[in-house]
C-alpha positions in Angstrom: -52.0 -77.2 -71.8 -53.1 -80.2 -69.9 -49.7 -80.9 -68.3 -49.1 -81.3 -64.6 -46.2 -78.8 -64.7 -48.3 -76.0 -66.2 -50.2 -73.5 -64.2 -53.1 -72.8 -66.6 -53.9 -69.5 -64.8 -50.5 -68.1 -65.8 -50.2 -68.7 -69.5 -48.6 -65.9 -71.6 -47.3 -65.4 -75.1 -44.8 -63.1 -76.8 -43.3 -62.5 -80.2 -41.5 -60.0 -82.3 -42.4 -58.5 -85.7 -44.7 -61.0 -87.4 -44.6 -63.1 -84.2 -45.9 -60.0 -82.4 -48.8 -59.8 -84.8 -49.5 -63.6 -84.3 -49.3 -63.1 -80.6 -52.2 -60.7 -80.8 -54.2 -63.0 -83.1 -53.6 -65.9 -80.7 -54.8 -63.9 -77.8 -58.0 -63.1 -79.6 -58.6 -66.7 -80.4 -57.3 -68.5 -77.2 -59.0 -67.4 -74.0 -56.5 -69.3 -71.8 -53.8 -66.7 -72.6 -53.8 -64.4 -69.7 -51.0 -62.0 -70.7 -49.4 -61.1 -74.0 -46.3 -59.1 -74.8 -46.1 -58.4 -78.5 -42.9 -56.6 -79.6 -43.2 -54.4 -82.7 -46.2 -56.3 -84.0 -46.2 -56.2 -87.8 -47.9 -58.5 -90.2 -47.3 -59.0 -93.9 -48.8 -61.6 -96.2 -46.4 -63.6 -98.4 -47.5 -61.6 -101.5 -46.8 -58.3 -99.8 -43.5 -59.6 -98.5 -42.3 -60.8 -101.9 -43.5 -57.6 -103.6 -41.2 -55.5 -101.4 -38.1 -57.6 -102.3 -35.8 -57.3 -105.3 -34.6 -60.3 -107.2 -31.2 -59.8 -105.6 -32.9 -60.0 -102.1 -34.5 -63.3 -103.2 -31.2 -64.8 -104.6 -32.4 -64.7 -108.2 
């Protein structure tokens, strides 16, 4: 964030679904984030995601 065009006091993040969950995780780890706006935060691991799919969903 060391860019002349960036106001480091006004950094935010947003994301939807898994991006919303990652927005929350980033805010917990990155103190420079001042505001977050997660939208329907939901997080799945790859294993959980694949377990919920059928072979047709996966193109098999």
